[in-house]
N, C-alpha and C positions, 0 to 999 in steps of 0.2 A: 452555598446552595446545597440542596439534596439532589444527588445525581445517581441515576441508575446507569452503571457502566457495563455495557453488553459487548463482550468480545475482548477478553483479557489475554490476548496472544502476545507475540513477540514485541509488537509495538504498543498494544493496548495496556499491557501490564505497567510499563513505566509511565505511560500517560496517566493512568489511574493513580499511580503513586504520587505523581506531581499534584494531582487534585487533593489528595489527602494531606500532603505537605503544606498546601495553601490553605488548609482549614475547612475544606468542603467535606460534607458527609457523602460517602460513596457506598452504594449498594451493589453487590455482585451476585452472580448466579453461576454455579459450577456447570460446565458442559462436558467436553471430552477429557480435558486435562485439569485435574484438581490442583496441581502444584502452584500455578500462578494465583489462584484464588486463595490458597492457604497463605502464601506470602503477603498478599494484599490484606488479608484479615489480620495478620501479625502487625501490619502497619496501621490498622485502625478501621479497615473497611468492614461493612456488615454483610455477611452472607445470608441470602434469603432463599426460599425454596423454589421460587419460580420467577419468570420474567414479569408476570402479572403482579406478583408481590413487590418486586423491585419498582415497578411503575407506581403502584399504590403508595409506596413509601417516599417517593421522590418528586421533585419539581420538573425534571426533564430527564430524557434518556440520551446518552451518547452511545452510538452503535458503530463499531469498527469491525465489519464483517466482510467476507470475501466477495460475495456477489449479491445482486438484487434478490435472488432466490432466498438466500438466508435472511435478508432484511424483511422480505414479505412474511416469512415464517415467524420471525421474532415479533413483528408488529401484529399479525392477525392470526397466528396459530393458536392452538389450545393453550390457555394460560399465557397468552402473549401480552404485549404492551396495551393493546386496545381493550383487553379484558380487565385491566387493573387501573387504568389511568383516570385522572379527574378531568373536568372540563378544561378545554383550551390547552391541553398538555402538549409539550414541545418534544419532538423526537428529532435527533440530528444524525443524519447518515454520513459517517466519516470514512467509509470505505471507498473503493473505486468501482462504481456501478455505472450502468448504462443510462444515459439521460432520459430516454423515453420511458424506461421502467420507473425511474425516479418520479417523473411527472405523474404516471399512472398511480403509483403508490401514494403520492401526496394527495391526489384527488380522493382516493379511497379513504385515506386516513382522516381527511377533512370531514367526510361524511360520517365518520365515527366520533367526531367531536375534537379531533386533535390537530396539531400543526406539524408538518414535516418540512425540514430544510436540508440541503446537502452542504457538507463542509468537509470534503476529503482532505487528507493530509499528505505532505511529501517531506522527505528528509530521512527516511529509513529508520532503522533501529537506533542508530547513533543519534539522530535528531530527536527521537522519542526519549531516549535516555538523558540527553543534554538539554531538553526543553527548548529546542531550536527549530521545531517543525514549522513549515509554512502551511497555511490553510486557505483553501479556495472555496468561497461561499456562493451558494445559489439559493434563491427563494426570498421570502419576505425579509427585506433589509432591516426592519424593525426587530424581528426575532433574532437576526444575526447580531445586531448591535446589543441586544439584550444580554447575550452570552459572551460578548467579547472579553470581559474581565475573567470569566471562567476559562475560556479557551487560552487566554494568555498564560495560564499556569504551565502549559507545555508548548506554547507556540511563540515565536518571535516575529512572525509576519502573518498578517491576516488580510486577505483580499476578498472583495465581493464582486461577482461577475454578472449578476443579473437575476433573471427569473429562475424558478425551480429547475434544477438540472444543469444550470450553467456552471456550477462548481465542478460537477462530475465531467462536463465537457472539457473544462480547462485541465482537469487532472488527466484525462485520457490523452489529450494533446501533449501535455508535459511528459507523461510516461512514454508516449510514442517516440518523442525526440530522444529521450534518454536510452530507451531500449534499442533504437536504431544504432546509436553509438556503441552499445554493448555488443550487438551483432557485428558491427564493423570492426571493432577491436578484436573479436574472436576470429574473424576472417583474416585480419592482418597478421595476428600471431600464427595462425595456421600456415599462411603463405610464407612468412619468415622462416618457420620451421622447415617447410618443404624445400626452401632455397638454401637450407643449412646455414642461416645467419646465426651468429652467436646470440643467444637469447638475452643474457644480462646486458651485453653491449647494446643490443637493439632497444631494450627497454630504457636504458640510460639515455640513448639518443632521442627516443620519443619524448622523454620528459624535458629535453632541451631543444625542442622543435616547436613549430607552429601547431603541430598536432596535439601537443600536451593538453591534458584536461583532467579535472577531478576524477572522471570515470576511468581514465587510463591509470591514474595513480592508485585508485581503489581496486580496480579489477585485476590488473596484471600480476601483482604480488600474490593474489588469491589463486590465480590460475597456476602460477609457478609452484606454489606450495600445495596445490591440490586440495584447497580448502573450499569445499562446495556445500558446507552445512547451510541450510536455508535461512536467509534473512527475508528475501522476497523470492518465493518459489518460482521456478521456471514455468510451471503450469500457469501460475497467476500472471506472469509476464506475457505469456502467449495469449491468455484470455484478454488482457488489457490491449495488446497489439491488435488482436482480432476485432475488438470492440471499436478501437480507433478507426480501423479501416472501414468497418461497417458504418460508423458515424459519417465518414467522408462520403460513402456511397449514398446514404439516405438523406443527408442534409445539404450536400454540395455536389458540384460536378467535378471535383478534384479527383484525379486518378490515384494519388498516393502510391506511386510505383515503388519508391524506396521502402516505404512502410510495408507494402505487400511482400517485397523480397525479404526484408528482415524477419517478417513473421514466419516465413518458410524456413529460415535458419533456425529459429526456435523450435519449429515443428520437427526438424531433422533430429535435434537432440532428444525431443520427447519420444520420437519413434524408437530410439535406442534405450528408452526407459529412464531417462534422467529428469523427468518432469518434477519429481519431488525434491530435487536438489535446488541449490541457489540459482538465480537467473544467470550468474556467470558461468554455470555449467552449459550454457549455449555453446561453448567451445568444445564440449566433449563429443558432440556429434561429428564435428570436423576432425577431431582427433581419431575417431573411429575410421573415417575415410582415409586419413593419413596412415593409419596403422601404427601410430606412436603417440605418446602423451607429451605435452609441453610442460615439463617439470624442471625446476631449478632449485638447488638447495638454498635456504635462506642466506647462508654466508656468501653466496655468489651473487645475490640480488642487490644491486646498489640501492641505498636509501635515497628517497626523494627529498 
């Protein structure tokens, strides 16, 4: 297929690379950072001058963008998708956006003659690189089935949850669960540090207890090493948590007390200026309150 790939960031770049490896034609547009675009062009992607030109050259657009605001700009802004697409053009929102915004954008896109579905991904940078992402679909099931073979280039699990916005709802709930655990691990590490528990021994004990989880195995070594280079930025984690809490208020009568509390743990670290770092930097606000960092040399950290 001919694909306009819009959003070649940390996850988007390897996803687009898998499409190229699978034999699809990929059209890309430079934004803030040219380096991913140049690497994709070296792999066979075609760089065009605008989003409209990418849409005019392709059968569909895959968008992996931070928020609904960016999606709206890409779809309807000057030289956006709507300005260049043909009849019945398909746009796929693969970021983590708010369901009500997705429904609104889908209605507007339909009036422009296009189709919009949501298909956010989960699995992180590793999943994008290894082509093991999971995808949560919402919107017309026929459109979703139409591109299943395309999405399988970088995904090992595809799920369809219902009407437009349902995929984004599923992604927000999934992120909420994961980020609650990230906040809980941060608080646990901070409490263990305050109680003067030996950090490597405590980590080894955790991995041999009922509390063990992939998040513990992924997060704790990063905290020990002070490796907070962003895979998923803390600001984005806070945005996702805030949207999940908002979704609970607007659509249900559930109080989501734990999610509300975890959101404030993320806000604490943002208030100290760590929002541009990785989501695991949620521990850094607690470190500020402790007055000490939780760091362990790699040689002292037991392997899991």
